[in-house]
C-alpha positions as CSV (number, residue, x, y, z in Angstrom):
1,X,-200.1,152.9,51.3
2,X,-196.4,152.6,51.0
3,X,-194.5,152.8,47.7
4,X,-191.2,151.1,47.3
5,X,-188.9,151.3,44.3
6,X,-187.3,147.9,43.7
7,X,-184.5,147.9,41.2
8,X,-180.8,147.3,41.9
9,X,-181.4,147.1,45.6
10,X,-183.5,144.0,45.3
11,X,-180.6,142.3,43.5
12,X,-178.4,143.0,46.5
13,X,-181.0,141.8,48.9
14,X,-181.6,138.5,47.1
15,X,-177.9,137.8,46.7
16,X,-177.1,138.6,50.3
17,X,-180.0,136.5,51.6
18,X,-178.9,133.2,50.1
19,X,-176.0,133.0,52.6
20,X,-178.3,132.5,55.5
21,X,-178.4,128.9,56.7
22,X,-181.9,127.5,57.2
23,X,-184.0,124.4,56.3
24,X,-184.8,124.1,52.6
25,X,-188.6,123.9,53.0
26,X,-189.1,127.4,54.3
27,X,-191.6,129.6,52.5
28,X,-191.3,133.3,51.7
29,X,-193.6,135.7,53.4
30,X,-194.0,139.5,52.8
31,X,-195.2,141.3,55.9
32,X,-195.2,144.8,57.4
33,X,-192.3,145.6,59.8
34,X,-195.1,146.2,62.4
35,X,-196.4,142.6,62.2
36,X,-193.4,140.5,61.5
37,X,-193.8,137.1,63.1
38,X,-191.0,135.2,64.7
39,X,-191.6,132.2,62.4
40,X,-191.5,134.2,59.1
41,X,-189.9,131.9,56.5
42,X,-187.9,132.1,53.3
43,X,-188.1,129.9,50.2
44,X,-184.4,129.6,49.5
45,X,-184.9,127.6,46.3
46,X,-186.9,130.5,44.8
47,X,-184.3,133.0,46.0
48,X,-181.6,131.0,44.4
49,X,-183.5,130.7,41.1
50,X,-184.1,134.4,40.9
51,X,-180.5,135.3,41.8
52,X,-179.3,132.9,39.2
53,X,-181.5,134.5,36.6
54,X,-180.2,138.0,37.5
55,X,-176.6,136.7,37.4
56,X,-176.8,135.1,34.0
57,X,-178.7,137.8,32.1
58,X,-175.4,138.6,30.4
59,X,-175.2,135.0,29.0
60,X,-178.8,134.8,27.8
61,X,-178.8,134.4,23.9
62,X,-182.4,135.8,23.9
63,X,-181.1,139.1,25.3
64,X,-177.8,139.7,23.6
65,X,-177.1,138.6,20.0
66,X,-173.8,137.0,19.1
67,X,-172.2,140.1,17.6
68,X,-173.7,142.5,20.3
69,X,-171.7,143.9,23.2
70,X,-172.9,142.1,26.3
71,X,-173.5,144.7,29.0
72,X,-175.2,142.6,31.7
73,X,-177.9,144.6,33.5
74,X,-176.1,148.0,32.9
75,X,-178.3,151.1,32.8
76,X,-180.4,151.4,29.7
77,X,-179.2,148.0,28.3
78,X,-181.2,145.2,26.9
79,X,-180.2,143.2,30.0
80,X,-181.8,145.8,32.2
81,X,-185.0,145.7,30.3
82,X,-185.0,141.9,30.4
83,X,-184.5,142.1,34.2
84,X,-187.3,144.6,34.7
85,X,-190.0,142.9,32.5
86,X,-189.2,139.2,32.6
87,X,-187.6,138.7,36.0
88,X,-188.5,141.3,38.7
89,X,-192.0,142.2,37.5
90,X,-193.2,138.5,37.4
91,X,-191.6,137.9,40.8
92,X,-193.4,140.9,42.4
93,X,-196.6,139.9,40.6
94,X,-196.5,136.6,42.4
95,X,-195.9,138.3,45.8
96,X,-198.1,141.4,45.6
97,X,-200.5,140.7,42.8
98,X,-200.5,142.2,39.3
99,X,-202.7,145.1,40.2
100,X,-200.0,146.3,42.7
101,X,-197.0,146.1,40.4
102,X,-195.9,148.4,37.5
103,X,-192.8,149.1,35.4
104,X,-192.4,152.9,35.3
105,X,-190.2,154.4,32.6
106,X,-187.8,157.1,33.9
107,X,-189.1,159.7,31.5
108,X,-189.4,162.5,34.2
109,X,-185.7,162.3,35.1
110,X,-183.8,164.1,32.3
111,X,-180.4,163.3,33.8
112,X,-181.3,159.6,33.5
113,X,-182.2,159.7,29.8
114,X,-178.7,160.5,28.5
115,X,-175.5,158.4,28.8
116,X,-172.2,157.9,27.1
117,X,-172.6,154.4,25.7
118,X,-170.0,151.9,24.5
119,X,-171.1,150.2,21.3
120,X,-168.1,148.0,20.7
121,X,-164.6,147.4,22.1
122,X,-161.7,145.1,22.0
123,X,-158.2,144.4,23.3
124,X,-155.4,142.4,21.6
125,X,-152.3,141.4,23.5
126,X,-149.0,140.4,21.8
127,X,-146.5,138.2,23.6
128,X,-143.2,139.2,22.0
129,X,-141.1,136.2,23.0
130,X,-143.8,133.7,22.0
131,X,-144.7,135.7,18.9
132,X,-148.4,135.2,19.5
133,X,-151.4,137.6,19.4
134,X,-154.6,137.0,21.4
135,X,-157.8,138.9,22.1
136,X,-158.7,138.9,25.8
137,X,-161.8,139.4,28.0
138,X,-162.2,143.1,28.9
139,X,-164.3,146.1,29.5
140,X,-163.2,149.7,28.4
141,X,-164.7,152.7,30.0
142,X,-165.4,155.6,27.6
143,X,-163.0,158.5,27.1
144,X,-164.5,161.9,28.1
145,X,-163.0,165.1,26.6
146,X,-160.5,167.4,28.1
147,X,-162.9,169.9,29.4
148,X,-164.1,167.5,32.1
149,X,-161.4,168.3,34.8
150,X,-164.1,169.1,37.4
151,X,-167.5,169.3,35.7
152,X,-169.0,169.9,32.3
153,X,-168.0,168.5,28.9
154,X,-168.6,169.1,25.3
155,X,-171.3,166.6,24.3
156,X,-170.7,167.2,20.6
157,X,-167.3,165.5,20.6
158,X,-168.1,162.6,22.9
159,X,-169.3,160.3,20.0
160,X,-166.1,158.9,18.6
161,X,-164.3,155.7,17.6
162,X,-161.0,155.6,19.3
163,X,-158.7,153.0,17.6
164,X,-155.1,152.2,18.5
165,X,-154.7,149.3,16.2
166,X,-152.3,150.7,13.6
167,X,-149.3,150.2,16.0
168,X,-148.5,148.2,19.1
169,X,-148.5,150.2,22.3
170,X,-146.0,149.5,25.0
171,X,-147.1,148.7,28.6
172,X,-145.5,150.7,31.5
173,X,-146.0,150.7,35.3
174,X,-147.4,153.7,37.1
175,X,-145.2,155.7,39.4
176,X,-144.9,154.3,42.9
177,X,-145.1,157.9,44.3
178,X,-148.1,158.8,42.2
179,X,-150.9,161.2,42.9
180,X,-152.4,158.9,45.7
181,X,-149.2,159.1,47.6
182,X,-149.2,162.9,47.7
183,X,-153.0,163.0,48.4
184,X,-152.5,160.8,51.5
185,X,-149.5,162.9,52.6
186,X,-151.7,165.9,52.4
187,X,-154.6,164.2,54.2
188,X,-152.4,163.0,57.1
189,X,-151.6,166.6,58.1
190,X,-154.8,168.3,57.0
191,X,-157.5,166.1,58.6
192,X,-156.2,166.6,62.1
193,X,-157.9,170.0,62.0
194,X,-160.9,169.0,59.8
195,X,-162.4,166.0,61.6
196,X,-165.4,167.8,63.0
197,X,-166.1,169.6,59.7
198,X,-165.9,166.4,57.6
199,X,-168.0,164.4,60.0
200,X,-170.6,167.1,60.0
201,X,-170.8,166.9,56.2
202,X,-171.1,163.1,56.3
203,X,-173.7,162.9,58.9
204,X,-175.9,165.6,57.2
205,X,-175.5,164.0,53.7
206,X,-174.1,167.2,52.3
207,X,-171.1,165.6,50.5
208,X,-171.4,166.1,46.8
209,X,-169.0,165.3,43.9
210,X,-168.5,169.0,43.2
211,X,-167.7,169.8,46.8
212,X,-165.1,167.0,47.1
213,X,-163.5,167.9,43.8
214,X,-163.3,171.6,44.7
215,X,-161.9,170.8,48.2
216,X,-159.2,168.4,46.7
217,X,-158.1,170.9,44.1
218,X,-157.8,173.8,46.5
219,X,-155.9,171.8,49.1
220,X,-153.5,170.2,46.6
221,X,-152.8,173.6,45.0
222,X,-152.2,175.1,48.5
223,X,-150.1,172.2,49.7
224,X,-147.8,171.8,46.6
225,X,-147.9,175.3,45.1
226,X,-149.4,175.0,41.6
227,X,-152.6,175.7,39.8
228,X,-154.8,173.2,37.9
229,X,-156.3,176.0,35.9
230,X,-152.8,177.1,34.8
231,X,-151.9,173.6,33.7
232,X,-155.1,173.3,31.8
233,X,-154.3,176.5,29.9
234,X,-150.6,175.8,29.7
235,X,-149.9,172.1,29.6
236,X,-146.1,172.6,29.5
237,X,-146.5,173.5,33.2
238,X,-147.6,170.0,34.1
239,X,-144.0,169.5,35.3
240,X,-145.0,171.6,38.3
241,X,-147.0,168.7,39.7
242,X,-145.0,166.5,42.2
243,X,-146.5,163.4,40.7
244,X,-145.5,164.3,37.1
245,X,-144.0,161.3,35.3
246,X,-140.8,162.5,33.7
247,X,-139.7,159.2,32.4
248,X,-138.9,159.1,28.7
249,X,-140.5,156.4,26.6
250,X,-139.8,155.5,22.9
251,X,-143.4,154.7,21.8
252,X,-147.0,155.4,22.6
253,X,-148.0,153.4,25.7
254,X,-150.6,152.5,28.3
255,X,-150.0,152.3,32.0
256,X,-150.9,149.2,34.0
257,X,-151.7,148.7,37.7
258,X,-153.8,146.4,39.9
259,X,-157.4,147.4,40.3
260,X,-158.0,147.5,44.1
261,X,-161.4,149.3,44.0
262,X,-163.2,146.4,45.8
263,X,-160.2,144.7,47.4
264,X,-161.3,143.8,51.0
265,X,-157.8,144.2,52.4
266,X,-156.7,147.4,50.7
267,X,-157.3,150.9,52.1
268,X,-156.7,153.6,49.4
269,X,-157.1,156.6,51.8
270,X,-156.1,155.6,55.4
271,X,-157.0,159.1,56.7
272,X,-160.6,158.8,55.5
273,X,-161.0,155.4,57.2
274,X,-160.0,157.1,60.5
275,X,-162.8,159.6,60.0
276,X,-165.6,157.1,59.2
277,X,-165.2,153.5,58.1
278,X,-168.1,153.5,55.6
279,X,-168.6,156.9,53.9
280,X,-169.6,158.2,50.5
281,X,-166.6,160.5,50.9
282,X,-164.2,157.6,50.3
283,X,-165.8,156.6,46.9
284,X,-166.2,160.2,45.7
285,X,-162.6,161.0,46.7
286,X,-161.3,157.9,44.8
287,X,-163.2,159.0,41.7
288,X,-162.1,162.6,42.0
289,X,-158.4,161.7,42.6
290,X,-158.4,159.3,39.7
291,X,-160.0,161.9,37.5
292,X,-157.2,164.3,38.4
293,X,-154.6,161.7,37.6
294,X,-156.1,161.2,34.2
295,X,-156.1,165.0,33.8
296,X,-152.3,164.9,34.6
297,X,-151.5,162.2,32.0
298,X,-153.6,164.0,29.4
299,X,-151.9,167.3,30.1
300,X,-148.5,165.5,29.7
301,X,-149.7,164.3,26.3
302,X,-150.5,167.9,25.3
303,X,-147.1,169.0,26.5
304,X,-145.4,166.4,24.3
305,X,-147.2,167.2,21.1
306,X,-146.7,166.9,18.2
307,X,-143.9,164.2,18.3
308,X,-143.6,162.9,21.9
309,X,-145.0,159.5,22.9
310,X,-148.5,159.6,24.2
311,X,-150.3,157.8,27.1
312,X,-153.3,156.2,25.5
313,X,-155.0,154.9,28.6
314,X,-154.7,152.8,31.8
315,X,-154.9,149.0,32.2
316,X,-156.4,148.0,35.5
317,X,-156.4,144.3,36.2
318,X,-158.6,142.8,38.9
319,X,-157.4,141.3,42.1
320,X,-159.4,138.2,41.3
321,X,-158.2,135.9,38.5
322,X,-161.6,135.6,36.7
323,X,-163.3,138.9,37.3
324,X,-163.4,142.1,35.2
325,X,-164.5,145.4,36.7
326,X,-166.9,147.6,34.7
327,X,-166.8,151.1,36.2
328,X,-168.2,154.0,34.2
329,X,-165.5,156.6,35.2
330,X,-167.5,159.7,34.2
331,X,-165.2,162.6,33.3
332,X,-162.0,160.6,32.8
333,X,-159.8,162.2,30.1
334,X,-158.4,158.8,29.0
335,X,-160.0,155.3,28.8
336,X,-159.5,152.7,31.4
337,X,-159.0,149.1,30.1
338,X,-160.3,146.6,32.7
339,X,-159.0,143.0,32.4
340,X,-159.1,140.0,34.7
341,X,-156.4,139.2,37.3
342,X,-154.9,136.2,35.5
343,X,-154.2,138.0,32.3
344,X,-153.2,141.2,34.0
345,X,-150.9,139.6,36.6
346,X,-149.0,137.8,33.8
347,X,-148.6,140.9,31.8
348,X,-147.7,143.1,34.8
349,X,-144.9,140.7,35.9
350,X,-143.3,140.8,32.4
351,X,-144.7,143.9,30.9
352,X,-141.6,144.6,28.7
353,X,-142.5,141.4,26.9
354,X,-146.0,142.5,26.0
355,X,-147.7,145.0,23.8
356,X,-151.3,146.0,23.3
357,X,-153.8,147.2,20.7
358,X,-157.3,148.3,21.5
359,X,-160.3,150.1,20.2
360,X,-163.5,151.6,21.7
361,X,-166.5,152.9,19.8
362,X,-168.5,155.3,22.0
363,X,-171.7,157.3,21.4
364,X,-173.4,160.1,23.4
365,X,-177.1,159.2,23.5
366,X,-180.0,161.2,24.8
367,X,-182.8,158.7,24.3
368,X,-181.9,156.1,26.9
369,X,-184.9,153.9,28.0
370,X,-184.8,152.6,31.6
371,X,-187.5,151.4,34.0
372,X,-188.1,151.1,37.7
373,X,-190.1,148.1,38.9
374,X,-192.5,149.4,41.5
375,X,-194.6,147.5,44.0
376,X,-197.4,149.0,46.1
377,X,-197.6,147.5,49.6
378,X,-200.9,147.8,51.4
379,X,-200.9,145.8,54.6
380,X,-203.6,145.6,57.2
381,X,-201.4,147.4,59.8
382,X,-200.8,150.3,57.5
383,X,-204.4,150.5,56.1
384,X,-205.7,151.4,59.6
385,X,-203.4,154.4,60.0
């Protein structure tokens, strides 16, 4: 008997499948890889119906109440439970039979029972010339505490309501020669001698977040002659960083930049693409570098205390007009404010004419309830083995 865990992956499978062109009267058939027939068929109407249900969980009034934060199918959310019990489980029941399907709570995985949850959030934008104020569609990733430069954090201070609504915050662009520029400069010279080593790590699945973070820190310190540990203990030394932003602002502010995380035509780390086009190293490196950028901005805040203007977060606007990213950003010292491309593009082009207020209520929870939907496949070909 073969056990397969069907959760997020089934969503990707269903969504990807609907783009195959075939007659509309085909029927779905579940068979072993050993006995697949050439005329196996798919019921595209059913696939479309299921995909539509998965996509519109966030808009279902029976899942999220009017005053509740709609989190789609996010981990541990009401939408995830709705997906498990009322969408995926019935679908698999129809394919495999109820006796072969179960929803299993993730009780045995302690790391999956805790999470930094967002309870409420909001962004208001002011157009100075038009003298208007408007709330906009958004997602804000939680703010982790300062001890999370590489790993570890004080759980006792993660529950907090961050509110920047007493005063309007200015909106500033990030530096063109920011941390990504210096990381890529380092990569270009470094990876000429490390191709074999990095490929070995990738092929043997030994790349971890901790390894990449340690590697980046050590190489950046060596390349540019500073110490992250020294800056953490002595924030005034943040000026030693080549990507330190020494511009002087009058008021507290947020930075703004385009969110290119999923942009099909943008390559954040060209050197990594040369090593292997599709690699977990690329995503872990992006997370690690962004984390170090947030550390830099937060250290700059500490240097400017008590009276200097503070960076309160980063606005990232999507490259698509009607999309809003929802990345978790574990360990970031400052919140990331995700907005759609239409709002963000207009603000970015005339950012001196706009100001922002925002709030985020976050809570560290250790009683998260989440389920896997599991189907047991017992085919004739396998039963004889």
